C-alpha positions in Angstrom: -9.8 1.7 16.5 -6.5 3.6 16.8 -3.0 2.7 18.0 -0.1 4.6 19.4 3.1 4.7 17.3 5.4 3.6 20.2 3.3 0.6 21.4 4.5 -2.9 21.1 1.5 -5.2 20.7 2.0 -8.6 22.2 -0.1 -11.5 20.9 -2.2 -11.7 24.0 -3.0 -7.9 23.7 -4.0 -8.4 20.1 -6.2 -11.3 21.0 -8.0 -9.2 23.6 -8.3 -6.0 21.6 -9.6 -7.8 18.5 -11.5 -10.5 20.3 -9.7 -13.3 18.4 -7.9 -16.5 19.3 -4.4 -17.5 18.5 -5.1 -19.5 15.3 -7.1 -16.6 13.9 -4.3 -14.2 14.9 -1.7 -16.3 13.0 -4.0 -16.8 9.9 -4.4 -13.0 9.7 -0.7 -12.4 10.0 -0.1 -14.8 7.2 -2.8 -13.2 5.1 -1.3 -9.8 5.6 2.3 -11.0 5.1 3.2 -9.7 8.5 6.1 -11.2 10.4 6.1 -10.2 14.1 9.3 -8.7 15.5 10.9 -10.2 18.6 12.6 -8.8 21.6 13.6 -10.1 25.0 9.9 -10.4 26.0 8.9 -12.3 22.9 7.0 -11.5 19.7 5.2 -8.2 19.1 3.6 -6.1 16.4 4.4 -2.5 15.8 1.8 0.2 15.6 1.7 0.1 11.8 1.2 -3.7 11.8 -1.5 -3.4 14.5 -3.3 -0.8 12.4 -3.4 -3.3 9.5 -4.7 -6.0 11.8 -7.4 -3.6 13.0 -8.3 -2.6 9.5 -8.5 -6.3 8.5 -10.8 -6.9 11.5 -13.1 -4.1 10.4 -13.1 -5.5 6.8 -14.0 -8.9 8.1 -16.8 -7.4 10.3 -18.2 -5.7 7.3 -17.8 -8.5 4.7 -17.4 -11.7 6.7 -14.2 -12.6 5.0 -10.5 -11.7 4.6 -10.5 -11.9 0.8 -10.8 -8.5 -0.9 -9.0 -6.7 1.9 -6.7 -4.1 0.4 -5.3 -2.3 3.4 -8.6 -0.9 4.7 -9.3 1.1 1.5 -6.3 3.2 2.1 -3.0 3.7 0.3 0.0 4.4 2.6 2.2 7.2 1.4 5.7 7.8 2.7 6.3 11.3 4.0 9.6 13.0 4.7 9.1 12.3 8.4 9.3 8.5 7.6 5.8 8.0 9.0 3.0 6.8 6.8 -0.2 8.7 6.3 -3.3 7.4 4.6 -5.0 8.6 1.5 -8.6 7.5 1.1 -9.3 5.7 -2.2 -12.7 6.8 -3.5 -15.4 4.1 -4.2 -16.0 3.5 -7.9 -19.7 3.5 -8.9 -21.0 0.3 -10.4 -22.3 2.2 -13.4 -18.7 3.0 -14.4 -18.0 -0.7 -15.0 -21.4 -1.3 -16.7 -20.5 1.3 -19.3 -17.2 -0.4 -20.4 -17.1 -1.7 -23.9 -15.4 -5.0 -24.7 -12.1 -3.4 -25.5 -12.0 -1.5 -22.2 -13.0 -4.6 -20.4 -10.2 -6.6 -22.0 -7.7 -3.9 -21.1 -9.1 -3.8 -17.5 -8.7 -7.6 -17.2 -5.2 -7.4 -18.8 -4.1 -4.8 -16.2 -5.6 -6.9 -13.4 -3.7 -9.9 -14.7 -0.5 -7.9 -14.6 -1.1 -7.0 -11.0 -1.8 -10.6 -10.1 1.4 -11.7 -11.9 3.4 -9.2 -9.8 1.6 -10.3 -6.7 2.4 -13.9 -7.3 6.0 -13.2 -8.3 6.8 -10.8 -5.5 7.6 -13.5 -2.8 9.9 -15.2 -5.3 11.7 -11.9 -6.2 12.2 -11.1 -2.5 13.7 -14.6 -2.0 16.0 -14.0 -4.9 17.2 -10.7 -3.6 17.7 -12.2 -0.1 19.7 -15.0 -1.7 21.8 -12.6 -3.6 22.7 -10.7 -0.4 23.4 -13.8 1.7 26.8 -15.2 2.5 27.7 -18.7 3.5 27.6 -17.6 7.1 23.8 -16.9 6.7 23.2 -20.5 5.8 21.9 -23.2 8.2 24.2 -26.0 9.2 22.2 -28.3 6.9 22.5 -25.9 4.0 26.3 -25.6 4.6 26.6 -29.4 4.6 24.8 -29.6 1.3 27.0 -26.9 -0.1 30.1 -28.8 1.0 28.8 -32.0 -0.6 28.3 -30.1 -3.9 31.8 -28.7 -3.7 33.3 -32.2 -3.0 31.4 -33.7 -6.0 32.4 -30.8 -8.3 36.1 -31.0 -7.2 37.2 -34.6 -7.2 40.1 -35.4 -5.0 43.2 -36.5 -7.0 43.8 -40.2 -7.2 46.9 -40.9 -5.1 47.9 -43.9 -7.3 47.5 -41.9 -10.5 49.6 -39.0 -9.1 52.4 -41.3 -8.0 52.3 -43.0 -11.5 52.6 -39.6 -13.1 55.6 -38.7 -10.9 57.4 -42.0 -11.8 56.7 -41.5 -15.5 58.1 -38.0 -15.4 61.2 -39.3 -13.5 61.7 -41.9 -16.2 61.3 -39.4 -19.0 63.8 -37.0 -17.3 66.3 -39.9 -17.0 65.9 -40.9 -20.7 66.3 -37.3 -21.7 69.4 -36.9 -19.7 70.9 -40.1 -21.3 70.1 -38.8 -24.8 71.9 -35.6 -24.1 75.0 -37.4 -22.7 75.3 -39.6 -25.8 75.2 -36.6 -28.2 
């Protein structure tokens, strides 16, 4: 399966090309972490996203499941043109793993754990970076209302009676001070 770079793939086109329904389409988008773009005609996938969907479909055809899909066994490399090319990742023979000693296995598992940690943390890091670059204008009305409630709670309004009492006390002190200076 191949796609053209300039094509916008509408959901209905993807359903037909991959012989899938809408719930399968959205489940696969979620699995791949793809967010469809939108224009005046509605949502669409670009050619790169469609290629991932095709590769995932092929993986599912071969294995019967989405799990284990790593981009179709290809690693995308950025070229100076800005387009991505694919580099085939060679299959590793089972004997390679069978020859691992316990220390090598422990190291292998540790490295896999590090990758999983990064994989789990990535969405949170992206959210953090998004939040760092957002302004108050980027917030929803509900979020702005929450922010205003926090500001109001953190900055109590002055008590009018206390302020008036302070003014009267200051006036009294000034008057007494003035009397003391006149008597001297």
